[in-house]
C-alpha positions as CSV (number, residue, x, y, z in Angstrom):
1,M,-34.5,17.2,-6.2
2,S,-31.1,17.8,-4.6
3,E,-29.8,15.5,-1.8
4,I,-31.9,15.7,1.4
5,R,-29.9,15.8,4.6
6,P,-31.5,16.2,8.0
7,R,-30.2,19.1,10.0
8,R,-32.8,19.1,12.8
9,S,-30.2,19.2,15.6
10,V,-26.9,21.0,15.3
11,L,-25.0,20.3,18.5
12,A,-22.3,22.8,19.3
13,M,-19.3,21.8,21.5
14,P,-15.9,23.4,22.2
15,G,-13.1,22.1,20.1
16,S,-10.8,22.1,23.1
17,N,-12.9,19.4,24.9
18,A,-11.6,16.1,23.6
19,R,-14.0,14.1,25.9
20,A,-17.0,15.9,24.5
21,L,-15.9,15.2,20.9
22,E,-15.6,11.6,21.7
23,K,-19.0,11.5,23.3
24,A,-20.5,13.2,20.2
25,R,-19.6,10.2,18.1
26,S,-22.5,8.3,19.7
27,L,-25.1,11.1,20.2
28,P,-28.2,11.2,17.9
29,A,-27.5,14.7,16.7
30,D,-27.8,15.2,12.9
31,V,-24.9,17.7,12.9
32,V,-21.9,17.9,15.2
33,L,-20.7,21.6,15.3
34,I,-17.1,21.8,16.7
35,D,-16.3,25.3,17.8
36,L,-12.8,26.8,17.5
37,E,-14.1,30.4,17.9
38,D,-16.0,31.5,21.0
39,G,-16.2,28.1,22.6
40,T,-12.4,27.7,22.7
41,A,-10.2,29.9,24.9
42,P,-7.4,31.9,23.2
43,A,-4.6,29.9,24.9
44,A,-6.2,26.6,23.9
45,K,-6.8,27.5,20.2
46,A,-3.6,26.0,18.7
47,A,-4.0,22.7,20.5
48,A,-7.7,22.5,19.8
49,R,-7.1,23.2,16.1
50,A,-4.7,20.3,15.8
51,G,-7.0,18.0,17.7
52,V,-10.1,18.9,15.8
53,A,-8.3,18.5,12.4
54,A,-7.2,15.1,13.5
55,A,-10.7,14.1,14.7
56,V,-12.3,15.3,11.5
57,A,-9.8,13.5,9.4
58,A,-10.3,10.2,11.3
59,R,-13.9,10.1,10.1
60,G,-15.3,8.6,13.4
61,F,-18.6,10.4,13.5
62,G,-20.6,8.0,11.4
63,A,-23.4,9.4,9.4
64,R,-23.4,12.7,11.4
65,E,-22.5,15.8,9.5
66,V,-19.4,17.4,10.9
67,V,-19.1,21.2,10.8
68,V,-16.3,23.3,12.3
69,R,-16.8,26.9,13.3
70,I,-13.5,28.7,12.6
71,N,-12.2,32.0,14.0
72,P,-12.9,35.1,11.8
73,P,-11.0,34.3,8.6
74,E,-9.3,37.7,8.4
75,T,-7.5,36.8,11.7
76,E,-4.3,34.8,12.2
77,D,-6.3,32.1,14.0
78,G,-8.9,32.0,11.3
79,E,-6.3,31.5,8.6
80,A,-4.6,28.8,10.6
81,D,-8.0,27.1,11.1
82,L,-8.6,27.0,7.4
83,A,-5.1,25.6,6.7
84,A,-5.5,22.8,9.2
85,L,-9.1,21.9,8.3
86,A,-8.9,22.0,4.5
87,P,-7.0,18.7,4.1
88,A,-9.1,17.1,6.9
89,G,-12.2,17.7,4.8
90,P,-15.1,18.5,7.2
91,D,-18.6,18.5,5.8
92,A,-18.6,22.3,6.2
93,V,-16.8,25.2,7.7
94,L,-18.9,27.7,9.6
95,V,-17.7,31.3,9.2
96,P,-18.5,33.7,12.1
97,K,-19.5,37.4,11.9
98,V,-20.2,37.4,8.2
99,R,-21.3,40.8,6.9
100,S,-21.1,40.3,3.1
101,S,-20.8,37.7,0.4
102,D,-17.2,38.7,-0.3
103,A,-16.0,37.1,2.9
104,L,-17.6,33.8,1.9
105,I,-16.2,33.8,-1.6
106,A,-12.8,34.5,-0.1
107,V,-13.1,31.6,2.3
108,G,-14.3,29.2,-0.4
109,S,-11.5,30.2,-2.7
110,R,-9.0,29.8,0.1
111,L,-10.4,26.3,0.8
112,R,-9.9,25.4,-2.8
113,R,-6.4,26.6,-2.9
114,L,-5.6,24.7,0.3
115,G,-6.9,21.4,-1.2
116,A,-10.2,21.0,0.6
117,P,-12.4,18.4,-1.0
118,P,-15.1,19.8,-3.3
119,A,-17.8,18.4,-1.0
120,T,-16.7,20.6,1.9
121,R,-19.3,23.4,2.1
122,V,-19.4,26.8,3.8
123,W,-22.0,27.9,6.3
124,A,-22.4,31.5,7.4
125,M,-23.2,32.9,10.9
126,I,-25.8,35.7,10.8
127,E,-25.1,37.4,14.1
128,T,-24.9,41.2,13.5
129,P,-27.5,43.8,12.5
130,M,-25.5,44.4,9.3
131,A,-25.6,40.7,8.5
132,V,-29.4,40.8,8.8
133,V,-29.7,43.9,6.6
134,N,-27.4,42.2,4.1
135,A,-29.0,38.7,4.4
136,A,-30.1,38.5,0.8
137,E,-26.7,39.7,-0.5
138,I,-24.9,37.2,1.8
139,A,-27.2,34.3,0.7
140,S,-26.5,35.3,-3.0
141,A,-23.0,33.8,-2.5
142,A,-24.7,30.4,-3.0
143,R,-24.7,31.3,-6.7
144,D,-20.9,31.6,-6.8
145,V,-19.3,28.2,-7.1
146,D,-16.2,29.3,-5.2
147,A,-18.2,30.4,-2.1
148,R,-19.6,26.8,-1.4
149,L,-22.4,28.4,0.7
150,S,-25.1,26.0,1.7
151,A,-26.5,27.3,5.0
152,L,-27.2,30.4,7.1
153,V,-27.1,30.0,10.9
154,V,-28.7,32.6,13.2
155,G,-26.8,33.9,16.2
156,P,-29.6,35.3,18.4
157,N,-27.5,36.2,21.5
158,D,-25.2,38.5,19.5
159,L,-28.2,40.0,17.7
160,L,-30.0,40.8,21.0
161,K,-26.8,42.4,22.4
162,A,-26.2,44.4,19.2
163,G,-29.8,45.4,18.9
164,R,-30.0,46.5,22.6
165,I,-33.0,44.2,23.0
166,P,-33.6,43.1,26.6
167,P,-33.9,39.3,27.1
168,P,-35.6,37.1,26.3
169,G,-36.2,39.2,23.2
170,R,-37.4,36.4,20.9
171,A,-40.5,38.3,19.9
172,A,-38.5,41.4,18.9
173,L,-36.2,39.2,16.8
174,V,-39.0,37.7,14.7
175,P,-38.7,40.2,11.8
176,W,-35.0,39.7,11.7
177,L,-35.3,35.9,11.8
178,M,-37.8,35.9,8.9
179,Q,-35.6,38.2,6.9
180,V,-32.8,35.6,7.2
181,L,-35.1,32.8,6.4
182,A,-36.5,34.5,3.3
183,A,-32.9,35.1,2.1
184,A,-32.0,31.4,2.6
185,R,-35.1,30.3,0.7
186,A,-34.6,32.8,-2.1
187,Y,-31.2,31.2,-2.8
188,E,-32.3,27.6,-2.0
189,I,-30.0,27.0,1.0
190,E,-30.6,25.8,4.5
191,A,-31.6,28.0,7.5
192,I,-30.7,27.0,11.1
193,D,-32.3,28.7,14.1
194,G,-30.1,29.8,16.9
195,V,-29.5,28.5,20.4
196,Y,-31.7,28.5,23.4
197,T,-29.3,29.0,26.3
198,N,-31.4,27.8,29.3
199,F,-31.0,24.1,28.6
200,K,-32.8,23.3,31.9
201,D,-36.0,25.0,30.7
202,E,-37.4,22.1,28.7
203,A,-40.8,23.6,28.1
204,G,-39.4,26.9,26.9
205,F,-37.0,25.1,24.6
206,A,-39.7,22.8,23.1
207,A,-41.9,25.9,22.5
208,E,-39.1,27.7,20.7
209,C,-38.4,24.6,18.6
210,R,-42.1,24.4,17.6
211,Q,-42.0,28.1,16.7
212,G,-38.8,27.7,14.7
213,R,-40.3,24.9,12.7
214,E,-43.5,26.9,12.1
215,F,-41.3,29.8,10.8
216,G,-39.7,27.4,8.3
217,F,-36.2,26.8,9.8
218,D,-34.6,23.4,9.0
219,G,-33.2,22.8,12.4
220,K,-31.8,24.4,15.6
221,M,-28.3,25.0,17.0
222,L,-28.0,23.4,20.4
223,I,-25.7,23.8,23.4
224,H,-26.5,20.6,25.4
225,P,-27.1,16.9,24.5
226,S,-30.4,17.0,26.4
227,Q,-31.8,19.3,23.6
228,I,-31.2,16.8,20.8
229,G,-34.3,14.7,21.2
230,P,-36.8,17.6,21.4
231,A,-35.1,19.3,18.4
232,N,-35.2,16.1,16.3
233,A,-38.9,15.7,17.2
234,A,-39.8,19.3,16.4
235,F,-38.0,19.7,13.1
236,G,-38.6,16.2,11.7
237,P,-41.9,15.3,9.9
238,G,-44.4,13.6,12.2
239,E,-46.3,10.4,11.4
240,D,-49.4,12.3,10.3
241,E,-47.3,14.6,8.1
242,V,-45.6,11.7,6.4
243,A,-48.9,9.9,5.9
244,E,-50.4,13.0,4.3
245,A,-47.4,13.5,2.0
246,R,-47.5,9.8,0.9
247,A,-51.2,10.2,0.1
248,I,-50.6,13.3,-2.0
249,A,-47.7,11.8,-3.9
250,T,-49.6,8.6,-4.5
251,A,-52.7,10.4,-5.7
252,F,-50.8,12.5,-8.3
253,D,-48.8,9.4,-9.5
254,A,-52.0,7.6,-10.5
255,P,-52.4,7.4,-14.3
256,E,-55.7,9.2,-14.3
257,T,-54.4,12.2,-12.4
258,R,-50.9,12.7,-13.8
259,E,-52.0,15.5,-16.1
260,L,-54.3,17.2,-13.6
261,G,-53.4,20.4,-11.8
262,V,-55.8,20.0,-8.9
263,I,-57.3,16.9,-7.3
264,A,-59.2,15.9,-4.1
265,V,-57.1,14.0,-1.5
266,A,-58.7,12.9,1.8
267,G,-61.6,15.3,1.3
268,R,-59.6,18.5,0.4
269,M,-58.4,20.0,-2.8
270,V,-54.7,19.7,-3.4
271,E,-52.7,21.5,-6.1
272,R,-49.8,20.0,-8.1
273,L,-47.5,22.5,-6.5
274,H,-48.0,20.6,-3.2
275,V,-46.5,17.4,-4.7
276,E,-42.9,18.8,-4.6
277,A,-43.3,19.6,-0.9
278,A,-44.8,16.1,-0.3
279,R,-41.9,14.4,-2.0
280,R,-39.5,16.4,0.0
281,T,-41.2,15.4,3.2
282,L,-41.0,11.7,2.2
283,A,-37.3,12.1,1.2
284,M,-36.6,13.7,4.6
285,A,-38.4,10.9,6.5
286,E,-36.3,8.3,4.6
287,A,-33.1,10.2,5.3
288,I,-33.9,10.4,9.0
289,E,-34.7,6.7,9.0
290,R,-31.3,6.0,7.5
291,L,-29.7,8.0,10.4
292,G,-31.5,5.8,12.9
293,G,-34.6,8.0,13.5
């Protein structure tokens, strides 16, 4: 089993807001997503780029994963972002407006030539109808070592606009979301659900988190610190889920059942194929505990 890393809460913040970046060092988000693209005004991009590169290089975010969304890599700002971030070594670079795997391979190759650490990964924004149509082809970049692809992130607001879908539009997007999720799972990478913009609507946000977890997403992109707690609760395994996983793993580890394909656990039949899922749940719970819960 590959390393398990929680990505329940992916908190986005503008790269131009130094105070927000400082605050993020103490917030319980699994991932700090620093935005140099839409969240940073054109006039502030150069200063933000320098400040973000310095903040990433300083390694002051503790166990939180640090991801930076760059400008489109084919633009002057995007190229400058890569040049500044590569030596700083963020955990990942999030590429916006991806339409094909070629763009990701080009970004990964550029990071290598710029001296980025091998551990720096690439995430891809799926925010256009073409990206949804090409989701499997985009996710296939994970098989190319140069691409460094490890996650797909849904951009629902852009999809609603491009699809001419009136808000709230979540129901209409479900087939698109599941296509992205299937592509991510086919190539064994992460899938992050998109933002819920009305951060004051606590009930609506909680419901969308529950739905995202039921769909199979690994976490959710957030726009406000108040959304961290509900996202962490929704996308992390609950106590009952952990207890059930431990019971399944323990039962199949017993000497008398190690060779069996199906056994009874807590009054129901469980197949050996469920053991891998149970072990992943336990590993996730342990990883979350190491982060502080």
